[in-house]
N, C-alpha and C positions, 0 to 999 in steps of 0.2 A: 560397330556402326558409327560411333563418334569419329573414329579414325578415317572412315570413308568420307564422312561429311567434311572433315577438316581437309582431306586431300582434294575433294571437289571444290571447296572454297578457295584453296590455294591455286588450283588450276584456273578457276574463273578469274581470280585476281591477276594471274600472270597473263592470261589472254587479254584482259582489259588494258593492262599496261602496254602490251605489245601491239595493240590495235593502232594502226597508223592514223595520224591526225588528218582531217580533211584539208584539201588545198584551200587557199584563201577564197577563190571564186565560189567553191562549193560551200565553204563555211558562211560566206555572205548570203548565198541563196537560202541556206537552212535558217539563218538568222531572220531573213526577210519573211520566210514562210511561217516561222514560229512566232515572231514578234512583228506583225505588219505595221502597227502604229510606230514602233521604234524605227523600223526601216523608213517609214514616211518622214519621221523627224530627222533621220540622218540624211535623207535625200534633200529635204528643205535646207538643212544646214550646209550641205555640200553645195547646193545651188547658190546660197548666200556667199560662201567662200569664193566660188568661181566668179560670181558677180563682182566681188571686191578685187579679185586679181585682174580681171579683164575689163575693169570699169572704163578705161580710155577708149576701148573699142566698142563697148556696148552703149555708152551714154550718147544720145543723139545731139546734145549741145554742150557747150562749155558751161559748167555749173556756176562760174563766176560772171558770165556775160549778162549784162543788164540791158533792158530794152523798155522804152516808154510805151511802145505799141503793145507789148505783151504783158503789161502790168495788170495783175489780177485777171489774167486770161483764164477762162473757165476750162475745166477738163474736157477733152474731146475737140477743142478748137484747134488753133495752130500748134498748141502743145498738148501732148497726150494727157498728162496729169495736171495741166494748167500752169499758171505762172504765179510768182509770189509778189510781194509788195514792190520789188525792184524789177520785175519783169524777168526774173531768172527761171529757168526750166525746173519745175519741181521734180520731174522724173530723173533728170540728170543729177540733181543734188541728192536725191535718194540713193542713186546708184553709187555715187562717190561717197556718200555718207556711210554706206555699208563698210567701207574700208576702215574709217576711223572708229565707228561705233563697235565693230567687231574687234578691232585692235585693242581699244581701251577695255572693253568688257571681257574678252577672253583672256587677255594678258594679265589684267589685274586679278581676275578670278583664279586663273591658273597659278599665279605666284602666291597670292594671298591665302587661298584655301590650301594649296599644297604645303606652304610653309607652316600654316596653322596646324595642319594634320601632323606633320613631322614633329613640331614642337610639342603638341599635345601628347603624342605617343611617348616621346622621350621624357617629358615631364612626369607623366603618370608612371612610367616604368622605373625611372630613377628614384622618384619619391624623395623624402627627406628634405634637405635644405634646397636642393635643385628645384623640386616641385614648389616649395614655398616661395622662392624668389621669382620663378616664372609666373606663378599665379598672382603674385602681388603686382607684377608689371602688367599682366592682363587686366586685373581689376582697375589699375590706373587708366589704361586706355579705354576700357568700357565705361569709365565714369564720365567721359565726355559724350555728349550727343554726337552722332556720326557726322551730321552736316556741319556742326560747329568745329569739330576736329578737322574735317576736310578744309574748311575755310581758313583755319589757322595755319595748316600746312601749306595751302596754296599762297597765302599771304607771305609766308616765309620763303617759299621756293620760287614763286613767280608763276605766271600763267603760261603753261605750255602743255602739250599732249602728254609727254612723258611724266611731267610733274603730277598730272591728273592720275596717271597710273600709280604713281608712288602714294598719293593720298588715298586712293581706293584700296591699295594693298594694306596700308596701316589700319584702315577701317575694318576690312574683312578678316584680318589675321586674328584678333583676340576672340571673336565669336567662334571661328573654326577651332581655335585652340581649346576653348572651354568645352565645346561639344565633344570633340574627339577624346579629350582627356577623360571625360566622364565615362565614355564607352570603354576606353582602355583600362580604366580602373576595375571594371567588372570583368573584362576579358582575361586580365592577367591572373585572376583568382580561379579560373576554370581549370578543370582536371587536366586537359591536354597541355596547358602551359605549366602546371605543376609537374606533370610527367616529364616535360622537356627539361625543366630545371633539375629533376631527380637524376636524369642521365647526364647531367653536367653539360647541357647544350649552352653555347655562348649566348650572351644577351643579343648580339646582332642577329644570330640565327633565329632566336625566339621572336624578335621583332619582325623580321622579314618573312618568316614562314608561318607564324601563328597569329600575330596581332595585326599586321598590316592587311592581310587578305580579309580579315573580319571587320575592318573599318572601311573597306573599299566602298560598301554600299552607302555609308554615311558620307564619305567623301563625294560620291557622285551626287547625292541628294543636296549637299551643301553647295556644290558647284552649280547645279541647275537652278537652285533657289536664288543664289546671289548674283547670277548673271543679269537678270532684269533689274535688280537693285543697283548694280554697278552702272547700268545704262541710265537709270533715272537719276542717280547722284551726279553723273557726268552732265546730264541735262541741267540739273539744278545749279551746278557750279558755273556752267556756261551762261545760264540765265542771270546769275549774280555778277557776272563780269570777271570772275577769277579763274575760269576754266579755259576751255578751248575758245579762241577768238570767234565772234559771231559770224564772220564772213566765211569761216571754214564749215562746209556742210557736214553736220552730224544729225542723226535721227533725233536725239534728245534736244539739241538746240532748235531744230525745225519744229518739233512738237511744242516746246515751251513757247517759242515766239508765236506760232500760229494760234495756240490755245489762249494765250494771254492778251494778245493785241488785235488779231485779225479774224477771230472766230465768227464774228457777226458779218464781216465783209466777205471773207473767203474761207469758208469752213474747211475746204479741202487742204489747206495748209497744215491743219492739225490732224485731219483724218488719215491721210496717207502715211505720214511718219508714225502715227499710232498703230496703224495696221502692220507696218514693217517691224516695229518693236514687239508687238503681240505675236507676230508670226515666228520670229526668231526665238523668243522665250518659249512659245508653245512647242517648237521643234526641239529645243534643247531639253525640255522637260520630258517629252515623249522618248527621245533617245536615251536620256538619263535613266528613266524608269526601266527600260528594257535592258540596258547595260547593268543596272543594279541586279536584276534577276539573273543575268548570266554570270556575273562576277562574284556574287555573294555566295560563299560556300554553304551557308545555312539554308539557302533556297534550292540547292542542288541544281542550279542552272547550268546551262551549257548549250553549245551549238554544234 
């Protein structure tokens, strides 16, 4: 009887492995049907990316063009979303701001969280002197308040968009390293990792096949959480005069300027950039939660 059960289990496993994977369109349809909120977040994020790519053709006006007649123009008048203190079109500046805000946010989060994840895994798996040195460096970086560390880096590097990305990467890297290291320390003591070591699997194979997939959910959560933080820090640096120049349209810069100086005169200058930031962070969180369910082996997700 046990032999029959074993044969049935082997046959079922073989059929599962031989089952063809669905085509990308079918997989996307199944993902949208199983995770509608995640699909909604992905659609919003895709719309933001397309808006950033085709901004010159979508924007109705030049985002840098000023006009005395359109100064503080109300939404729905000559300008769809109104005008700012210099008569510039708010809608056009929001569309062009999509480029810079997504570039700074996604690039800094992608580099910082990815590098922090890899360093955290290698530090925890190597242990010993390597782990000690890495963690002391992480402690040194985390000893500075994030905005103070960013200000120091921007003062040394100079004000530019790429330097803002570098400063954000340095801010995000130690936190991601610490979180992923803590999870890796628990994963590497589990039975399947010990079994892989027992059969003399290489460290690279253990990291890639057993540890990395199990920290994928943490990586996605860290990325979705820190994206909004990166946009806010970029806004703070621009507000203090050490980030992206104020004439360059960014969501964070528009929000900070509108909320700090013109909220009583023209509240729409702060409302529309705030809605844009909220929408993209909301979309990334929805998509990240769904991808976590799909990619995390412990949740048995799949599409």
